[in-house]
N, C-alpha and C positions, 0 to 999 in steps of 0.2 A: 207514084204516090208514096208519100212517107207516112210513118206512124208517129203520132205525138200522143202524149199522155197528159191529161188535164186533171189537176187536183183541185177540189173544193174544200176550203176551211171555214170553220165557224170562227166567232169572235176569240175564242180561247186558243185558237191555232190548230185545233184538232182536225184531221182529214174527215170530212163527212160525206165525201163522194169522189169518185174517180170515173173518167171516161177516156177510152182510147179513141183518138181521131185517126183512123186509118184511111181516110179519104182526103187528107190535106195535101195539096200540091207542094206548098213551100211554107216557110215560117209565117209569111203575110196572111196566108189563107188560114193557117191553124189558129193564128193570133185573132183574126176576125171572127172565127167559129167560136173560140174559146171566150171572147167579149160577149157574144150573143147568148151562149149558154150560160154564162155567169149572170148576165142581165136577167135571163129568164128565172134563175134560182136566187135572186138577190134578197128574197125575203127569209132565206135560210142560210145562204152563204155569205160570209163576210169577205172572202177574198179567194183568189185562184192563184194557181202556179201552172205554167205550160212548160213541159219538158219534151226533149227530142233526144231519147236515149239518156245519157248522163248529162247533157247540156241543158241548163235552164234557159229557156227561150224568152219568157217574160212572166211577170206577176202582176197582179192588180195593185200592189203596193206602189211600184214605181213603172208605169207604163213606159215603154221604149219608143212608142209612137202613138200618134193620135188615130183612133180607130173609128171608123164610120158607123153609122146606124144600119139596121137591116136593109134599108133602101139601096145602100150603096154596095152592097155585095151581090154577086151574080146569082142567078136563079139556081144553078146547081149547087153552089155553097149553101144558099138558103135552104134548099131541098135536104142537104146533108145535115144542117142545123136541126131541122124538124126531126129527122130520123134519129139524131142523138138525144134530142128531148124526150122522144118516146122511150128510148133505152134507158135514160136516167129515171123516168118514172117507173119503169119496170124493174129497176135494180133494187137491191135490199140495202142500199145506203140510206142514210139519214136524209140525203138530198132529195130522195123520192117523195118526202112529205111536203115539198114546196107547193104552196097553194097557187102561187104565182105560175110556177111551171105547168100545173094542171090546167090553169085557165087558159094559158097560152096555147097549149097543145089542143085544148078543146075548141078553141076559136079557129084554128087552122085546119080542122078536118071538117 
């Protein structure tokens, strides 16, 4: 497993959240997770950046590939997304105020 870092930004470009994706197998898995997490926080976040160390993997500004919906990612990755959603809610970042994220996590429990 590799560690990726996901940054969420508001419309002004300010970082409003950060999440380390420590359980991503590769760029594709990390990007699928980032897309799902961004969608879950889209009422607060305007964009995201996904980094692997000093390398920018992807941004929501210019997606490098088409990303499927939650149904297209495997169960293990979906469970990981759910764990990361919970961590974001428990964080002290602005992103934790996302009502969409809160609703999604309540529905999945």
